[in-house]
C-alpha positions as CSV (number, residue, x, y, z in Angstrom):
1,P,-44.8,-20.5,-32.7
2,R,-41.8,-21.0,-30.5
3,W,-43.3,-23.8,-28.5
4,S,-44.6,-25.4,-31.7
5,A,-41.1,-25.3,-33.2
6,A,-39.6,-26.7,-30.1
7,L,-42.1,-29.5,-30.0
8,A,-41.4,-30.4,-33.7
9,E,-37.7,-30.4,-33.0
10,L,-38.1,-32.7,-30.0
11,R,-40.3,-35.1,-32.1
12,A,-37.6,-35.2,-34.8
13,R,-34.8,-35.8,-32.2
14,F,-36.9,-38.6,-30.6
15,A,-37.4,-40.3,-34.0
16,A,-33.7,-40.1,-34.7
17,L,-32.7,-41.3,-31.2
18,P,-32.3,-45.0,-31.9
19,G,-29.8,-44.5,-34.7
20,D,-27.9,-41.7,-32.9
21,V,-27.5,-43.9,-29.8
22,L,-26.5,-46.9,-31.8
23,L,-23.9,-44.9,-33.6
24,A,-22.5,-43.5,-30.3
25,A,-22.4,-47.0,-28.8
26,A,-20.4,-48.2,-31.9
27,F,-18.1,-45.3,-31.5
28,V,-17.4,-46.1,-27.9
29,S,-16.8,-49.8,-28.7
30,Y,-14.6,-49.5,-31.7
31,A,-13.1,-46.0,-32.2
32,G,-11.1,-45.5,-29.0
33,A,-7.9,-47.3,-30.1
34,F,-7.4,-45.1,-33.2
35,T,-6.0,-41.6,-33.8
36,K,-8.0,-38.8,-35.3
37,P,-7.6,-39.6,-39.1
38,Y,-8.5,-43.3,-38.6
39,R,-11.5,-42.4,-36.4
40,Q,-12.8,-40.1,-39.1
41,K,-12.4,-42.9,-41.7
42,L,-14.0,-45.5,-39.4
43,M,-17.0,-43.2,-38.9
44,S,-17.5,-42.1,-42.5
45,S,-16.6,-45.3,-44.3
46,Y,-17.9,-48.0,-42.0
47,L,-20.0,-47.1,-38.9
48,V,-22.3,-44.5,-40.4
49,P,-23.1,-46.5,-43.6
50,Y,-23.6,-49.7,-41.6
51,V,-26.0,-48.0,-39.1
52,R,-27.9,-46.4,-41.9
53,G,-28.2,-49.7,-43.8
54,E,-26.1,-48.5,-46.7
55,T,-23.7,-51.5,-46.8
56,A,-24.2,-55.0,-48.0
57,E,-23.5,-56.4,-44.5
58,A,-26.4,-54.4,-42.9
59,S,-29.8,-56.1,-43.4
60,A,-31.7,-52.9,-42.5
61,G,-30.9,-49.4,-41.4
62,V,-31.8,-47.5,-38.2
63,S,-33.2,-43.9,-38.5
64,G,-30.9,-41.2,-37.2
65,S,-30.0,-37.6,-37.5
66,D,-28.2,-36.2,-40.5
67,G,-24.6,-35.6,-39.5
68,A,-25.1,-37.3,-36.1
69,D,-22.2,-36.6,-33.8
70,P,-21.5,-39.3,-31.1
71,L,-19.9,-36.6,-28.9
72,D,-23.2,-34.8,-28.7
73,V,-24.9,-38.0,-27.5
74,L,-22.3,-38.9,-25.0
75,T,-21.6,-35.5,-23.5
76,T,-23.0,-32.1,-22.8
77,P,-21.4,-28.7,-23.4
78,A,-21.2,-28.2,-19.7
79,G,-19.4,-31.6,-19.3
80,R,-16.9,-30.7,-22.0
81,R,-16.2,-27.3,-20.3
82,L,-15.6,-29.2,-17.0
83,W,-13.1,-31.5,-18.7
84,A,-11.3,-28.5,-20.2
85,N,-10.9,-27.2,-16.6
86,E,-9.5,-30.6,-15.6
87,N,-6.6,-30.3,-18.0
88,V,-8.1,-32.2,-20.9
89,F,-7.0,-30.1,-23.9
90,R,-9.9,-28.6,-25.7
91,D,-9.2,-30.3,-29.0
92,R,-11.8,-32.7,-30.5
93,T,-9.9,-35.9,-30.1
94,S,-9.2,-35.4,-26.4
95,M,-12.9,-34.6,-25.8
96,E,-13.8,-37.9,-27.6
97,N,-11.3,-39.8,-25.3
98,G,-13.0,-38.3,-22.3
99,A,-16.4,-39.3,-23.6
100,I,-15.3,-42.9,-24.3
101,I,-13.8,-43.3,-20.8
102,A,-16.9,-41.8,-19.1
103,A,-19.4,-43.9,-21.2
104,S,-17.6,-47.3,-21.5
105,V,-18.6,-50.1,-19.1
106,R,-15.1,-51.6,-19.6
107,W,-12.1,-50.3,-17.7
108,P,-10.1,-48.0,-19.9
109,L,-6.6,-48.9,-21.1
110,I,-5.0,-45.6,-22.1
111,I,-2.4,-45.4,-24.8
112,D,-0.6,-42.4,-23.4
113,P,3.0,-41.8,-24.6
114,Q,2.9,-38.0,-23.7
115,A,1.1,-38.7,-20.3
116,Q,-1.8,-36.4,-21.2
117,G,-4.4,-39.0,-20.3
118,I,-3.1,-39.7,-16.8
119,T,-2.7,-36.0,-16.1
120,W,-6.5,-35.7,-16.6
121,I,-7.2,-38.8,-14.6
122,K,-5.1,-37.6,-11.7
123,T,-6.8,-34.2,-11.7
124,R,-10.3,-35.7,-12.2
125,E,-9.9,-38.3,-9.4
126,A,-7.8,-36.4,-6.9
127,K,-10.8,-35.6,-4.8
128,N,-11.7,-39.3,-4.6
129,S,-8.3,-40.4,-3.1
130,L,-6.9,-41.8,-6.3
131,Q,-4.5,-44.7,-5.7
132,V,-1.5,-44.8,-8.2
133,A,1.0,-47.6,-8.7
134,A,3.3,-48.6,-11.5
135,A,2.7,-52.0,-13.1
136,A,6.1,-53.2,-11.7
137,D,5.5,-51.8,-8.2
138,G,5.7,-54.5,-5.6
139,R,2.9,-52.9,-3.6
140,L,0.5,-53.0,-6.6
141,L,-1.6,-56.0,-5.5
142,S,-2.0,-54.8,-1.9
143,M,-3.0,-51.4,-3.1
144,L,-5.4,-52.9,-5.6
145,R,-7.1,-55.0,-2.9
146,D,-7.4,-52.0,-0.6
147,A,-8.9,-49.9,-3.4
148,L,-11.4,-52.6,-4.3
149,E,-12.6,-53.0,-0.8
150,R,-12.8,-49.2,0.0
151,G,-14.3,-48.2,-3.3
152,L,-11.3,-46.0,-4.4
153,P,-10.2,-45.3,-8.0
154,M,-7.0,-47.0,-9.0
155,L,-4.5,-46.1,-11.7
156,V,-2.0,-48.6,-12.9
157,E,0.8,-46.9,-14.9
158,D,3.4,-48.0,-17.3
159,L,1.9,-51.3,-18.5
160,S,3.8,-53.4,-21.1
161,E,2.0,-55.2,-24.0
162,T,0.8,-57.8,-21.5
163,V,-1.5,-57.5,-18.5
164,D,-0.3,-59.3,-15.4
165,A,-2.3,-62.5,-14.9
166,A,-2.9,-61.3,-11.3
167,L,-5.0,-58.5,-12.6
168,A,-6.9,-60.6,-15.2
169,H,-10.1,-61.1,-13.1
170,V,-10.3,-57.4,-12.2
171,V,-9.7,-56.2,-15.7
172,S,-12.3,-58.6,-17.2
173,R,-14.7,-58.0,-14.2
174,R,-15.1,-61.7,-13.5
175,L,-17.1,-61.1,-10.3
176,T,-18.6,-63.6,-7.9
177,I,-21.9,-62.7,-6.3
178,H,-22.3,-64.1,-2.8
179,T,-25.4,-64.3,-0.6
180,G,-26.7,-60.9,0.2
181,G,-25.4,-59.4,-3.1
182,V,-21.8,-59.1,-1.9
183,K,-19.4,-58.9,-4.9
184,A,-16.0,-60.4,-4.8
185,V,-13.1,-60.9,-7.3
186,L,-9.9,-62.9,-7.3
187,V,-6.7,-60.9,-7.1
188,A,-3.7,-63.2,-7.5
189,G,-5.8,-66.0,-6.2
190,V,-7.1,-64.2,-3.2
191,E,-10.8,-63.4,-3.1
192,T,-11.4,-59.7,-2.4
193,A,-14.6,-57.8,-1.8
194,V,-15.6,-55.3,-4.4
195,S,-17.2,-51.9,-3.7
196,D,-19.6,-50.5,-6.4
197,D,-17.6,-47.3,-6.2
198,F,-14.3,-48.9,-7.4
199,R,-12.9,-47.7,-10.7
200,L,-9.8,-48.9,-12.5
201,Y,-7.6,-47.0,-15.0
202,L,-4.8,-48.7,-16.9
203,Q,-2.1,-46.7,-18.8
204,T,0.8,-47.5,-21.1
205,R,3.4,-45.2,-22.4
206,L,4.0,-47.3,-25.5
207,A,3.1,-45.3,-28.6
208,N,1.9,-48.3,-30.7
209,P,1.3,-51.3,-28.5
210,H,0.0,-54.6,-29.8
211,Y,-2.4,-56.1,-27.3
212,P,-3.8,-59.6,-27.7
213,P,-7.5,-59.9,-28.7
214,E,-8.6,-60.9,-25.2
215,T,-7.2,-57.7,-23.7
216,Q,-8.8,-55.6,-26.4
217,S,-12.2,-57.2,-25.7
218,E,-11.9,-56.9,-21.9
219,A,-10.6,-53.3,-21.7
220,A,-11.5,-50.2,-23.6
221,L,-8.5,-49.0,-25.5
222,V,-8.3,-45.2,-25.6
223,N,-5.6,-43.5,-27.7
224,F,-4.3,-40.2,-26.2
225,A,-1.2,-40.2,-28.5
226,V,-0.8,-36.8,-30.0
227,T,-0.9,-36.7,-33.8
228,E,0.4,-33.8,-35.8
229,E,-3.1,-32.5,-36.4
230,G,-4.0,-32.9,-32.7
231,L,-0.8,-31.1,-31.7
232,A,-1.7,-28.3,-34.0
233,D,-5.1,-28.0,-32.4
234,Q,-3.6,-28.0,-28.9
235,L,-0.9,-25.5,-29.8
236,L,-3.5,-23.1,-31.3
237,T,-5.5,-23.2,-28.1
238,L,-2.3,-22.6,-26.0
239,T,-1.1,-19.9,-28.3
240,V,-4.3,-17.9,-28.2
241,A,-4.3,-18.2,-24.4
242,R,-0.7,-16.9,-24.2
243,E,-0.6,-14.3,-26.9
244,R,-4.2,-13.0,-26.6
245,P,-5.2,-13.8,-23.0
246,E,-8.0,-11.2,-23.2
247,L,-9.6,-13.1,-26.0
248,D,-9.2,-16.4,-24.2
249,K,-10.7,-14.9,-21.0
250,R,-13.6,-13.4,-23.0
251,K,-14.3,-16.7,-24.7
252,A,-14.4,-18.5,-21.3
253,A,-16.6,-15.8,-19.8
254,L,-19.0,-16.0,-22.8
255,A,-19.1,-19.8,-22.5
256,A,-19.9,-19.6,-18.8
257,E,-22.6,-17.0,-19.4
258,Q,-24.1,-19.1,-22.1
259,F,-24.1,-22.1,-19.8
260,V,-25.9,-20.2,-17.0
261,D,-28.4,-18.8,-19.5
262,R,-29.2,-22.2,-20.9
263,N,-29.7,-23.6,-17.4
264,R,-32.0,-20.7,-16.6
265,L,-34.0,-21.2,-19.7
266,A,-34.5,-24.9,-18.9
267,E,-35.7,-24.0,-15.5
268,L,-38.2,-21.5,-16.8
269,E,-39.5,-24.0,-19.3
């Protein structure tokens, strides 16, 4: 009976996969720039009805799970626990931001007035020799060329509401493919080889920036600004960890044990 139930569940999940993946892709493409209340409204009032074919604009719907959650499509429980250890707060919005950054093919432009986003990026990429430069740093272009050629992650901090024209080709990924598959990009008019391992992160401390449409289409805007509700979630987590550390440790231990057990079950199956 257990195997039959598991098989039936897998068939149901497989049938719902197209709609769930489409919804997750729409979430990555459109939700990142918004704070939690607007993301919820975007999902419930626009994306979910459109994908399900419940709006006049949609010619037909795509089958999906009831109550489909993009976060479950884009991440795993193990991945979310790893992000929590990398100083991404364990509230829902921060987890969504991590999922968008990990899943998007566009370079992320992080709206980060409280510097929570770059704290996570610096922790996550420290082992990969992350290069960090402010947008106004005179060494930025030379550091960027070096990161491109060596395949290092690059973080550009403190952007204004405009992206320097010297970075335009890198941000938009306007690559040239030479003979032999060698990739190159123009950086301030100088052609620079591009390693497949290169990653770019952009960050602004502006709380409500207004970027032109071309920037919004070329980069993935991800809003790490803390709202009142998000701050309450974070404070609750921190308060429990401080006031009842034994409960926080027990929760972490149970989560780790559950992770090990699930992996063991998967191996046995």
